[in-house]
Each structure stands twice: as structure tokens, then as C-alpha cells.
N, C-alpha and C positions, 0 to 999 in steps of 0.2 A: 285069299284062299281061292283056288280054282277048283271047281267040282262039276260033276254031272248034274242033270236036272233033279234027280231024286234027293240027293244030299243038299244041293243048293236051295231047293224050295223048302226043305225041312228047316234049314237054318233061317232062311228069310221069313217063313211063316211063324217061327218062334220068336222073332223080334231081335235076334242076335247079330244081325248084319247092320253096320252103320253106313256103309257106302257100297253101292252097287255099281260096278263098271261093266258096261256091255259093249263088245265090239261087234260091229255088223259090216258085212262085205256087200259090195254091189253085185251080188249073185242071187238068183232066184232058183231054188232047188225044187220047190213044189212041196209035196207031202213029205212028212218025216216027223220025228219026235221033236217036241217043243220043250224048251228049258223050264217053262212055267206050268206045265201040265199038273204038277202037284198042287197048284193053288186054284185049280179050276173049280167052279161052282160057288165061289164067294159072291155074296150079294154086294151091290155097289157100296152100301154103307159100311161094309167091312173090308173094302179094298185097301191094300197097302198103299200108303202115301209117302211121297218123297219130294225133295226139291231138286230140280235139275240144275246141273252146272253146265256152262257152255260146252257144246260138243266140239271135238277137234279131229282133224284128219290125221291118221297114222298110216302112212303109205297109201294104199288104195282103200283102206278101211275107215270107218267112222267110230270114234270112241265116245260113248255117252256115259256120263257119270251122274248118278242120283244119290243125294244124301238122304238116307232113310230116316224115318221117325220124326219128320218135320211137320 
């Protein structure tokens, strides 16, 4: 599923996401909306945890996969 920050963090915060795949580009834009703003304010003991899989390069981007609920 691909979504924006509001829907994505709602699904993630509810525990319904098994695998999170994040693509990041080697570009720095500065300020702007963040995909995880909907989870802001969680104390460390309530942080969402996952297990990272090896990252891999896809073109000029980096694909990071996190298995959630681990």
C-alpha cells in the first residue's frame, strides 16, 4: 500500500502494517511535511519497533525495509 503521511501513520500506529518499505533519495530539500508527523509525541517506551532488513540501492535511491512488530 502506498499512501500519504496521514493515512500511512494511522495504519502504522494501529499495528496493521507488517512491513514498512521506505525509499530515500540523496536529495536534501529542507523543511516540508514529514511522513511520520502523525506519530509525533510518543514517549520512547511506546516507540514502534521493527527489525531492519538489509538496505539496497534502487537506481540512485536507497530502499530500506523494516519488518514491523518484532
